[in-house]
N, C-alpha and C positions, 0 to 999 in steps of 0.2 A: 684398166681404166673405168669401165663400167660400173665397178664397186663404189668408185666415188661419186657416181651419178646418183641422182634422187627422182623420186617420182614429182618433187615440184620443180625440177630442172625440166621436165619433158611433159607436164598434164597441161590440159586444155582448162584454161581460167574463164575463159569467155563463156560460161555455160548457159544451155538452153535448159529450160527447166519446165516442169509442167506441175499442176494441182492434181490432189487426188480425184476433184470430181470434173476433171475434163472429159470430154466426149472423147470415147477412144479412137474413133473416126478421125478427130482434129489432131489428138497424139502421134498418129501414124502418119498425119500429112505433117506434121513437124516432123519427124524422123525423116521422111522423105525430102523434105525442103531444105535440110541443113545437113543432108547426107551424113547423117550419124546413126550409130548403132544402138545406143542407148542414152536415154535421160533422167535426171533424177526427178523423183516425185517429190515434193514438198509443200509444206503448209503455210499458211499466210506468216509465218515467224520466220521464215526458210530453214525449217529444221525438215531432215531426212525422213521419208517415209518409206520408201523405196525406191527401185528402179525400174522403169517402162523402156523395154530393148525391143527389138525387131522378134528374139524368140517369143516376148509377152504377145507381140502383133500376131505372131502365128497361132496362139491360142485363141485370139479374136478371130480368125480366118475358120478355125473350126467351130467355134461357137456360133458364129453367123452362119453357116452351114445347115447348122440344127434350128436355129432360129429364123431363119430366113431374111434377114437384115443384118445389118451391122450397127449394133447398139450396145451401147453399157459404159461405165465411166471406168478411169483409168485405175482407180481403186480395186476393182474387179479383178484386174487381170495383171497388176504389177508384179514385180518382184518384192517379197518381203524381205528384211532382215538381208539386205546384199553384202557382200564382201566388201569391207573397207579398207582402204590404203593410207597409212600415215603417210604425211608429203615427206618426210624423212628418210623412208624408206628407200634402199639401194634399188636400182632398177633390176639387177639380178636377182634380188627377192621376189621383185613385182614382178619377173619374168617366170619365176618358179610357182608363184600364185596363180598365173596365167596356164602353164602346162597342168596344173593341178584341178581346175574346173574347166568348163566350155564356157564361161563369161569370157565377154569379149571386152567389156570395160569394166572399170571399179571408179565408185567413188573414192575422193582423196580428201582427208581431214587433216585439219592444223590447229592445236588447241583447242579442238570438241566443235570446230566449225567447218563446214562444207567448204572448200577452196578449189575445187577442181575434179575433173574427171581424166582418168588415164586408160589408154585403151593399148592393144596389144601393135595396133601401129606405131604410136608414139614410142613403144619400145625398141620396134625395128627401127625407127628414125635415128634412136640415140647411136645404135650399134654401125649405122653409117655416117654419122656427125663427124665433122672434121675435130681434129685434137687441139 
C-alpha cells in the first residue's frame, strides 16, 4: 500500500519560509517556535535558494563560540542545493532517500514549484495511517 502513497499525500503544505537575509538568530527562533527541523530559504519570487535546518543552526552555534556573538545571515549557513522530491514520488522511494542521507526533511516540488516539505516523521505517519 505504501508504494501507492506519494510525497504529496503526506507532505506539509503550510510552509514556514525564511529569506536569505534573515538574521540567523531569528531563523533559529522560527525553527523553535514552529517545532520544525528545517525550512525553505526562498527569494522574493518564492524561488528555492536552499534550506535552513537545525544542523545549519549547529554551525551557527560553533561560529558564535568563535565570534563571541550570535550574528550572521541565513545565506551564510544554509544548505545549498538540497535534495528535492517530486510530489508524485512514492513514499517508499522517499524513505530510501532518507536512508541515504542524514537530512531530516526535503523540499517537495510539483511542476517546477515548491509545494511542500516532507519529513521522516511524515513518512512514518503514513506507515501507521488507516487504510
